[in-house]
N, CA, C and O of each residue as an XYZ file, in Angstrom:
600
protein
N     134.194    110.733    -47.604
C     134.563    111.334    -46.348
C     133.726    112.577    -46.054
O     133.326    112.816    -44.915
N     133.472    113.354    -47.085
C     132.681    114.571    -46.900
C     131.258    114.207    -46.483
O     130.682    114.851    -45.606
N     130.697    113.188    -47.103
C     129.337    112.760    -46.747
C     129.290    112.369    -45.272
O     128.367    112.757    -44.555
N     130.280    111.604    -44.817
C     130.312    111.188    -43.411
C     130.425    112.400    -42.490
O     129.788    112.444    -41.438
N     131.233    113.380    -42.883
C     131.400    114.586    -42.058
C     130.091    115.349    -41.964
O     129.720    115.804    -40.883
N     129.378    115.498    -43.091
C     128.088    116.204    -43.090
C     127.071    115.426    -42.257
O     126.296    116.030    -41.516
N     127.062    114.100    -42.367
C     126.143    113.288    -41.567
C     126.405    113.471    -40.073
O     125.466    113.533    -39.280
N     127.682    113.559    -39.689
C     128.017    113.795    -38.282
C     127.454    115.130    -37.811
O     126.895    115.234    -36.719
N     127.610    116.146    -38.650
C     127.132    117.488    -38.301
C     125.613    117.501    -38.159
O     125.075    118.153    -37.264
N     124.929    116.783    -39.036
C     123.464    116.789    -39.045
C     122.838    115.793    -38.066
O     121.625    115.815    -37.861
N     123.641    114.929    -37.466
C     123.123    113.842    -36.618
C     122.213    114.319    -35.496
O     121.218    113.660    -35.194
N     122.531    115.444    -34.875
C     121.708    115.915    -33.754
C     120.616    116.897    -34.186
O     119.874    117.414    -33.351
N     120.523    117.152    -35.494
C     119.481    118.032    -36.007
C     119.772    119.514    -35.862
O     118.931    120.350    -36.194
N     120.970    119.851    -35.362
C     121.353    121.239    -35.159
C     122.738    121.460    -35.758
O     123.674    120.713    -35.473
N     122.858    122.494    -36.592
C     124.157    122.852    -37.152
C     124.641    124.093    -36.426
O     124.081    125.178    -36.580
N     125.681    123.921    -35.637
C     126.219    125.055    -34.890
C     127.102    125.912    -35.787
O     127.526    125.475    -36.857
N     127.370    127.110    -35.352
C     128.263    128.008    -36.088
C     129.638    127.375    -36.224
O     130.251    127.447    -37.289
N     130.131    126.751    -35.150
C     131.444    126.091    -35.188
C     131.466    124.959    -36.206
O     132.441    124.803    -36.941
N     130.390    124.163    -36.255
C     130.328    123.061    -37.216
C     130.302    123.592    -38.643
O     130.967    123.041    -39.520
N     129.546    124.649    -38.883
C     129.466    125.232    -40.228
C     130.816    125.806    -40.652
O     131.243    125.613    -41.790
N     131.485    126.508    -39.743
C     132.804    127.080    -40.045
C     133.825    125.988    -40.297
O     134.651    126.109    -41.202
N     133.779    124.917    -39.504
C     134.708    123.800    -39.686
C     134.496    123.138    -41.041
O     135.464    122.808    -41.726
N     133.237    122.940    -41.436
C     132.947    122.339    -42.733
C     133.418    123.250    -43.866
O     133.998    122.785    -44.847
N     133.165    124.538    -43.723
C     133.613    125.494    -44.742
C     135.137    125.453    -44.881
O     135.659    125.426    -45.996
N     135.843    125.450    -43.761
C     137.316    125.394    -43.792
C     137.800    124.078    -44.397
O     138.748    124.062    -45.182
N     137.147    122.981    -44.031
C     137.513    121.668    -44.563
C     137.370    121.644    -46.081
O     138.282    121.216    -46.787
N     136.224    122.104    -46.581
C     135.988    122.108    -48.026
C     136.966    123.040    -48.740
O     137.464    122.710    -49.816
N     137.239    124.182    -48.155
C     138.181    125.127    -48.742
C     139.571    124.514    -48.862
O     140.219    124.634    -49.902
N     140.027    123.860    -47.802
C     141.346    123.241    -47.831
C     141.391    122.059    -48.781
O     142.405    121.816    -49.436
N     140.291    121.327    -48.855
C     140.227    120.168    -49.723
C     140.395    120.555    -51.186
O     141.024    119.828    -51.955
N     139.836    121.697    -51.571
C     139.942    122.123    -52.966
C     141.109    123.066    -53.205
O     141.298    123.547    -54.322
N     141.895    123.336    -52.164
C     143.089    124.157    -52.353
C     142.899    125.620    -52.050
O     143.722    126.439    -52.461
N     141.847    125.981    -51.349
C     141.628    127.367    -50.968
C     140.535    128.021    -51.788
O     140.068    127.479    -52.790
N     140.144    129.188    -51.342
C     139.102    129.927    -52.040
C     139.721    130.813    -53.108
O     140.934    131.026    -53.111
N     138.916    131.323    -53.999
C     139.380    132.239    -55.029
C     140.053    133.457    -54.406
O     141.077    133.933    -54.896
N     139.466    133.954    -53.323
C     140.039    135.126    -52.656
C     141.428    134.831    -52.082
O     142.298    135.701    -52.087
N     141.636    133.611    -51.591
C     142.913    133.243    -50.978
C     144.008    132.970    -52.008
O     145.164    133.340    -51.803
N     143.644    132.329    -53.107
C     144.662    131.868    -54.048
C     144.771    132.713    -55.315
O     145.804    132.701    -55.985
N     143.705    133.449    -55.644
C     143.708    134.214    -56.881
C     143.506    133.347    -58.111
O     143.660    133.818    -59.237
N     143.166    132.089    -57.902
C     142.940    131.173    -59.017
C     141.677    130.362    -58.763
O     141.310    130.111    -57.614
N     141.023    129.958    -59.829
C     139.790    129.192    -59.690
C     140.054    127.703    -59.554
O     139.146    126.950    -59.201
N     141.272    127.262    -59.825
C     141.563    125.835    -59.721
C     142.262    125.529    -58.412
O     142.978    126.368    -57.867
N     142.050    124.325    -57.913
C     142.703    123.899    -56.675
C     144.170    123.626    -56.904
O     144.601    123.404    -58.035
N     144.942    123.644    -55.821
C     146.362    123.348    -55.900
C     146.609    122.068    -55.122
O     146.618    122.077    -53.891
N     146.809    120.977    -55.828
C     147.037    119.707    -55.155
C     148.390    119.706    -54.457
O     149.377    120.233    -54.969
N     148.406    119.115    -53.306
C     149.638    119.007    -52.546
C     150.305    117.686    -52.879
O     149.681    116.631    -52.766
N     151.555    117.728    -53.285
C     152.298    116.508    -53.527
C     153.017    116.133    -52.248
O     153.976    116.793    -51.848
N     152.562    115.093    -51.620
C     153.167    114.637    -50.383
C     153.818    113.280    -50.623
O     153.361    112.513    -51.470
N     154.872    112.982    -49.887
C     155.623    111.740    -50.092
C     154.954    110.540    -49.426
O     155.411    110.074    -48.383
N     153.876    110.042    -50.022
C     153.146    108.936    -49.408
C     153.437    107.625    -50.127
O     153.708    107.595    -51.327
N     153.371    106.541    -49.352
C     153.497    105.200    -49.904
C     152.120    104.751    -50.355
O     151.120    105.037    -49.696
N     152.067    104.053    -51.470
C     150.782    103.523    -51.925
C     150.524    102.212    -51.205
O     151.327    101.282    -51.280
N     149.403    102.144    -50.511
C     149.028    100.938    -49.782
C     147.573    100.614    -50.073
O     146.744    101.505    -50.257
N     147.278     99.319    -50.110
C     145.891     98.891    -50.299
C     145.164     98.815    -48.975
O     143.949     98.999    -48.901
N     145.938     98.536    -47.912
C     145.344     98.316    -46.598
C     146.407     98.598    -45.546
O     147.598     98.394    -45.784
N     145.975     99.062    -44.396
C     146.866     99.230    -43.256
C     146.473     98.198    -42.200
O     145.366     97.659    -42.233
N     147.377     97.927    -41.271
C     147.129     96.935    -40.226
C     147.177     97.620    -38.873
O     147.800     98.672    -38.726
N     146.524     97.028    -37.889
C     146.376     97.707    -36.609
C     146.994     96.975    -35.433
O     147.702     97.597    -34.641
N     146.759     95.696    -35.288
C     147.117     94.965    -34.082
C     148.568     95.220    -33.653
O     149.512     94.726    -34.269
N     148.715     96.005    -32.580
C     150.036     96.284    -32.024
C     150.886     97.265    -32.811
O     152.008     97.566    -32.405
N     150.378     97.771    -33.925
C     151.152     98.709    -34.751
C     151.137    100.091    -34.113
O     150.192    100.454    -33.412
N     152.189    100.852    -34.363
C     152.308    102.214    -33.832
C     151.951    103.216    -34.925
O     152.476    103.160    -36.037
N     151.045    104.136    -34.585
C     150.557    105.158    -35.511
C     150.875    106.552    -34.986
O     150.825    106.812    -33.784
N     151.200    107.436    -35.914
C     151.331    108.858    -35.616
C     150.530    109.594    -36.682
O     150.544    109.204    -37.850
N     149.840    110.645    -36.293
C     149.012    111.418    -37.213
C     149.564    112.835    -37.329
O     150.045    113.408    -36.352
N     149.488    113.391    -38.536
C     149.942    114.762    -38.734
C     149.061    115.454    -39.764
O     148.578    114.818    -40.701
N     148.853    116.749    -39.594
C     147.996    117.509    -40.504
C     146.579    117.599    -39.994
O     146.305    117.289    -38.834
N     145.672    118.026    -40.865
C     144.246    118.110    -40.553
C     143.530    117.019    -41.331
O     143.893    116.701    -42.463
N     142.516    116.458    -40.708
C     141.859    115.279    -41.249
C     140.398    115.516    -41.585
O     139.667    116.139    -40.815
N     139.977    115.016    -42.740
C     138.571    115.035    -43.125
C     137.804    114.071    -42.216
O     136.646    114.327    -41.885
N     138.430    112.977    -41.813
C     137.807    111.961    -40.955
C     137.294    112.569    -39.656
O     136.284    112.123    -39.111
N     137.982    113.574    -39.168
C     137.618    114.222    -37.913
C     138.867    114.731    -37.221
O     139.922    114.861    -37.841
N     138.746    115.014    -35.957
C     139.881    115.535    -35.195
C     140.986    114.482    -35.096
O     140.747    113.292    -35.300
N     142.181    114.933    -34.783
C     143.295    114.005    -34.575
C     142.948    113.026    -33.451
O     143.256    111.837    -33.536
N     142.309    113.533    -32.407
C     141.910    112.667    -31.288
C     140.966    111.564    -31.769
O     141.087    110.418    -31.337
N     140.040    111.896    -32.646
C     139.115    110.897    -33.173
C     139.873    109.845    -33.982
O     139.563    108.656    -33.899
N     140.862    110.274    -34.762
C     141.686    109.337    -35.545
C     142.455    108.410    -34.607
O     142.521    107.202    -34.831
N     143.035    108.985    -33.557
C     143.788    108.193    -32.580
C     142.882    107.177    -31.894
O     143.270    106.025    -31.703
N     141.679    107.602    -31.522
C     140.733    106.693    -30.869
C     140.342    105.549    -31.793
O     140.160    104.419    -31.340
N     140.211    105.835    -33.082
C     139.843    104.794    -34.051
C     140.905    103.701    -34.099
O     140.570    102.518    -34.050
N     142.190    104.078    -34.195
C     143.235    103.045    -34.276
C     143.392    102.311    -32.948
O     143.642    101.106    -32.927
N     143.248    103.031    -31.851
C     143.376    102.393    -30.536
C     142.267    101.372    -30.321
O     142.500    100.325    -29.717
N     141.065    101.666    -30.808
C     139.957    100.719    -30.654
C     140.174     99.456    -31.483
O     139.519     98.438    -31.261
N     141.104     99.531    -32.445
C     141.412     98.374    -33.290
C     142.707     97.687    -32.857
O     143.226     96.824    -33.565
N     143.226     98.077    -31.683
C     144.394     97.401    -31.140
C     145.732     98.024    -31.466
O     146.773     97.446    -31.154
N     145.728     99.191    -32.087
C     146.978     99.878    -32.413
C     147.364    100.817    -31.275
O     146.591    101.050    -30.346
N     148.560    101.338    -31.372
C     149.079    102.273    -30.377
C     149.263    103.622    -31.066
O     149.884    103.702    -32.126
N     148.730    104.667    -30.471
C     148.867    106.008    -31.028
C     149.991    106.732    -30.298
O     150.024    106.765    -29.068
N     150.913    107.314    -31.066
C     152.020    108.074    -30.485
C     152.045    109.461    -31.116
O     151.491    109.668    -32.196
N     152.690    110.410    -30.438
C     152.665    111.781    -30.937
C     153.938    112.187    -31.677
O     153.988    113.256    -32.285
N     154.966    111.338    -31.627
C     156.231    111.694    -32.273
C     156.727    110.590    -33.196
O     156.338    109.429    -33.068
N     157.584    110.971    -34.118
C     158.208    110.018    -35.030
C     159.347    109.327    -34.288
O     160.254    109.980    -33.771
N     159.288    107.992    -34.243
C     160.344    107.211    -33.612
C     160.767    106.097    -34.563
O     160.117    105.855    -35.580
N     161.839    105.437    -34.227
C     162.305    104.318    -35.053
C     161.333    103.150    -35.001
O     161.323    102.318    -35.909
N     160.518    103.073    -33.957
C     159.560    101.979    -33.807
C     158.221    102.247    -34.499
O     157.339    101.388    -34.491
N     158.064    103.415    -35.090
C     156.794    103.795    -35.709
C     156.521    102.941    -36.941
O     157.412    102.698    -37.755
N     155.263    102.486    -37.065
C     154.862    101.696    -38.228
C     154.191    102.544    -39.301
O     154.416    102.325    -40.491
N     153.360    103.521    -38.890
C     152.608    104.333    -39.843
C     152.596    105.803    -39.434
O     152.347    106.141    -38.277
N     152.866    106.655    -40.396
C     152.594    108.083    -40.261
C     151.446    108.362    -41.213
O     151.566    108.146    -42.419
N     150.336    108.840    -40.675
C     149.159    109.138    -41.495
C     149.100    110.649    -41.683
O     149.085    111.415    -40.720
N     149.067    111.057    -42.952
C     149.028    112.486    -43.289
C     147.597    112.870    -43.645
O     146.994    112.288    -44.546
N     147.066    113.847    -42.936
C     145.704    114.315    -43.170
C     145.515    114.868    -44.572
O     146.411    115.504    -45.127
N     144.358    114.622    -45.130
C     144.013    115.102    -46.470
C     144.162    116.608    -46.580
O     144.482    117.133    -47.647
N     143.930    117.300    -45.477
C     143.943    118.755    -45.513
C     145.313    119.332    -45.160
O     145.409    120.478    -44.720
N     146.363    118.553    -45.348
C     147.714    119.067    -45.116
C     147.944    120.238    -46.064
O     147.543    120.197    -47.226
N     148.572    121.247    -45.573
C     148.816    122.450    -46.349
C     149.730    122.184    -47.528
O     150.618    121.334    -47.457
N     149.507    122.920    -48.625
C     150.422    122.806    -49.755
C     151.804    123.326    -49.379
O     152.770    123.090    -50.105
N     151.909    124.024    -48.263
C     153.183    124.503    -47.742
C     153.660    123.595    -46.610
O     154.264    124.069    -45.647
N     153.392    122.292    -46.720
C     153.645    121.350    -45.637
C     155.069    121.392    -45.112
O     155.277    121.195    -43.914
N     156.047    121.638    -45.954
C     157.441    121.614    -45.522
C     157.734    122.679    -44.469
O     158.645    122.518    -43.658
N     156.964    123.762    -44.481
C     157.216    124.888    -43.578
C     156.294    124.896    -42.362
O     156.143    125.920    -41.696
N     155.681    123.753    -42.079
C     154.765    123.669    -40.951
C     155.266    122.642    -39.953
O     156.184    121.876    -40.247
N     154.655    122.628    -38.760
C     155.075    121.647    -37.747
C     154.800    120.230    -38.222
O     155.603    119.337    -37.953
N     153.665    119.985    -38.937
C     153.442    118.628    -39.426
C     154.414    118.275    -40.534
O     154.666    117.097    -40.787
N     154.969    119.293    -41.205
C     156.016    119.047    -42.193
C     157.270    118.493    -41.561
O     157.980    117.707    -42.189
N     157.559    118.878    -40.345
C     158.739    118.363    -39.634
C     158.570    116.873    -39.335
O     159.539    116.117    -39.400
N     157.363    116.449    -39.011
C     157.117    115.025    -38.787
C     157.344    114.246    -40.088
O     157.948    113.174    -40.088
N     156.854    114.800    -41.180
C     157.027    114.135    -42.474
C     158.511    114.051    -42.814
O     158.992    113.011    -43.265
N     159.226    115.136    -42.599
C     160.669    115.151    -42.850
C     161.383    114.076    -42.038
O     162.214    113.340    -42.570
N     161.062    113.986    -40.756
C     161.691    113.005    -39.866
C     161.350    111.588    -40.317
O     162.206    110.704    -40.279
N     160.116    111.368    -40.739
C     159.706    110.043    -41.218
C     160.496    109.661    -42.478
O     160.942    108.522    -42.613
N     160.663    110.612    -43.389
C     161.434    110.343    -44.611
C     162.883    110.019    -44.245
O     163.485    109.102    -44.806
N     163.423    110.768    -43.316
C     164.796    110.527    -42.850
C     164.927    109.102    -42.299
O     165.880    108.394    -42.623
N     163.974    108.690    -41.474
C     164.005    107.334    -40.919
C     163.887    106.281    -42.015
O     164.579    105.264    -41.973
N     163.022    106.516    -42.989
C     162.869    105.578    -44.110
C     164.183    105.464    -44.882
O     164.584    104.369    -45.277
N     164.839    106.583    -45.090
C     166.113    106.574    -45.820
C     167.202    105.823    -45.063
O     168.184    105.375    -45.655
N     167.023    105.688    -43.749
C     167.975    104.948    -42.913
C     167.565    103.484    -42.748
O     168.169    102.756    -41.960
N     166.544    103.050    -43.488
C     166.156    101.645    -43.467
C     164.923    101.291    -42.671
O     164.582    100.113    -42.568
N     164.236    102.278    -42.101
C     163.019    102.008    -41.343
C     161.939    101.443    -42.265
O     161.850    101.820    -43.434
N     161.123    100.541    -41.732
C     160.020     99.978    -42.522
C     158.740    100.815    -42.396
O     157.677    100.403    -42.860
N     158.849    101.980    -41.774
C     157.739    102.915    -41.615
C     157.048    103.167    -42.952
O     157.699    103.313    -43.987
N     155.727    103.214    -42.909
C     154.948    103.586    -44.093
C     154.317    104.953    -43.852
O     153.724    105.202    -42.803
N     154.452    105.823    -44.828
C     153.806    107.133    -44.799
C     152.574    106.998    -45.674
O     152.680    106.768    -46.879
N     151.398    107.142    -45.059
C     150.169    106.898    -45.811
C     149.256    108.112    -45.809
O     149.236    108.906    -44.868
N     148.515    108.226    -46.872
C     147.528    109.295    -47.001
C     146.298    108.936    -46.177
O     145.952    107.763    -46.032
N     145.650    109.951    -45.647
C     144.432    109.733    -44.875
C     143.439    108.872    -45.644
O     142.801    107.995    -45.060
N     143.303    109.105    -46.922
C     142.337    108.367    -47.737
C     142.566    106.858    -47.646
O     141.614    106.096    -47.478
N     143.832    106.424    -47.756
C     144.135    104.992    -47.690
C     143.884    104.445    -46.292
O     143.344    103.350    -46.139
N     144.277    105.207    -45.269
C     144.055    104.799    -43.887
C     142.549    104.711    -43.595
O     142.070    103.723    -43.037
N     141.819    105.753    -43.980
C     140.384    105.822    -43.676
C     139.596    104.724    -44.387
O     138.601    104.235    -43.852
N     140.030    104.335    -45.584
C     139.335    103.268    -46.313
C     139.334    101.982    -45.472
O     138.316    101.293    -45.392
N     140.464    101.663    -44.851
C     140.538    100.462    -44.021
C     139.727    100.644    -42.746
O     138.997     99.736    -42.349
N     139.838    101.797    -42.099
C     139.098    102.051    -40.864
C     137.598    101.968    -41.137
O     136.861    101.331    -40.384
N     137.154    102.603    -42.200
C     135.713    102.590    -42.522
C     135.241    101.170    -42.838
O     134.096    100.819    -42.552
N     136.111    100.361    -43.423
C     135.768     98.972    -43.689
C     135.534     98.184    -42.399
O     134.762     97.226    -42.369
N     136.221     98.610    -41.335
C     136.089     97.925    -40.049
C     134.956     98.524    -39.206
O     134.463     97.887    -38.276
N     134.552     99.750    -39.540
C     133.449    100.430    -38.845
C     132.416    100.858    -39.889
O     132.269    102.055    -40.137
N     131.711     99.939    -40.494
C     130.732    100.325    -41.527
C     129.760    101.376    -40.993
O     129.306    101.304    -39.851
N     129.458    102.338    -41.835
C     128.517    103.390    -41.466
C     129.145    104.596    -40.818
O     128.449    105.561    -40.503
N     130.469    104.563    -40.606
C     131.144    105.716    -40.000
C     131.889    106.475    -41.052
O     132.527    107.484    -40.751
């Protein structure tokens, strides 16, 4: 995912300040923060309540995205699923098929707005919903398989 992000940044031959800052923030969040932020040299992995899946499906399925994504902006993620025949929604509903959690979700996810989506999804699952909560990595593996080179 990082290679694809760097390739996107370098595609036009110009690295803007915004692109450099975004990459720096992405890498920092991916490893759990900087030494200055955490006071530790090791990353802090976030334990999120995700279902293990080998593949996700798109045709007519409803997707909701939460957190920050290595794949790109939330809009880019939504466009990817829509181009494959899925429906992108902004809220957790009983009809939702997939909640995709961005790799860069904060280790304090429970206290954030995207944490509320995760909480609601877990609540729905506990009530019998067939909703799957998936990690960006699992979702992106299938998307990249359908869009080679992205």
